[in-house]
C-alpha positions, 0 to 999 in steps of 0.5 A: 640497477634498482632492487625490487623493493626501490622499484615498488617504492618508486611506483607507490610514490608515483602513484601516491603523488598522481592521486594527490595531484588529482585531489588538489585539482579537485580541491581548486575547482570544487568550490567553483563548480560544486551543484552548478546547473549549466545553460542547457540544463537551465533552459530545459528546466525552465521550459518543461511543463510534464513528465520528462523521466529520461531527461530528468534521470540524466540531469540527477546523474550528471549532477552528482558526477559534477557534485564535487562536494558529494564526491569529496564527502563520499571519498571521506566516507569510504577512505577507512572502509575495507568491507563490502558490508560497511561500505554498503551500510554507510552509502545507504545511510548517505543515500537515504538522507539525501533522498528524504531531503531532496523529496520533501524539500522540493514537494513541501516547497521547504525554502532554505538558503542555498549558500547556507546549505552549501556550506554546511555540505563544505563542513560535512567534508571537513567533518570527515577528513578530520574524523578520519584524522582521529581529530575527535579522539585526540582533542575530545577523547571521545568519538561521534556516531559515524553512521548518525553523522553520515546520516545528518550530513546526507540530509544536508546534502539532499537539501542542497539538491533540492534548493537547486531545483527550487530555483526553477519553477517546475509544474506541480503536475506530476513533479513526483515522478520527475523527483523520482527520475532525478533521484534515481539519476543521482543514484546512478551517477553515485554508484558509477563515481563510488565504483571508480573511487573504490577501484582506485583506492584498492589499487592504492591499498596494495602500496604502503603509501596508502597509509603513509599519505593517509594523513596528507590525503584527508588534510586535503579533504578537509582543505577542500571542504574549508575551500567550499565552506568559505566560497559559499559563505562569501556568497551569502554575505555578499548576496544578503 
């Protein structure tokens, strides 16, 4: 009969393996569907000519919940944050960043290449996994300001959102209202995703394997970011 320690280890290993499989699945689909706009959403955005608070709220929430690049970055940001105060600070900085560029990008019609922006977003995931592994300290003997980095990458994530909306000829009349609803939807989606991730992480943190598998998990984050970066750069080269 298995003793308590062995049983606890097996449960921990099974839980860790399940999360690793989930991360691998996320890695495989992240490049293909991140920032995707489905056919129904495209049809609505192309046909809409007025204020539509509810639909834009829904589209924003759905876009965040299916934006795997955003979710991977958020996972990296909170992976080693254990205090609620720290989580709120970092998530607020990320929110501030992507809200600013989302609004100004669309309202001021700031045109950027969507592939290049999404490639940088992929690199943001690589950065966070590398940072979590202590890569900067080991290779460069210095640590970048993580709060500033999260804010800056938040700006790029917001521009990524803006480029998707700019693909559609949205009416100028009351555009700011629709954008506000879209951004609020993004925040709702982000809150739901963050809550789900924190529940899983808190469950995993009860086991010793959380730190044992930290290297594997953050290496997977880096791999996912590199896949996304490569996918977007390939799209850029093919569409230049």
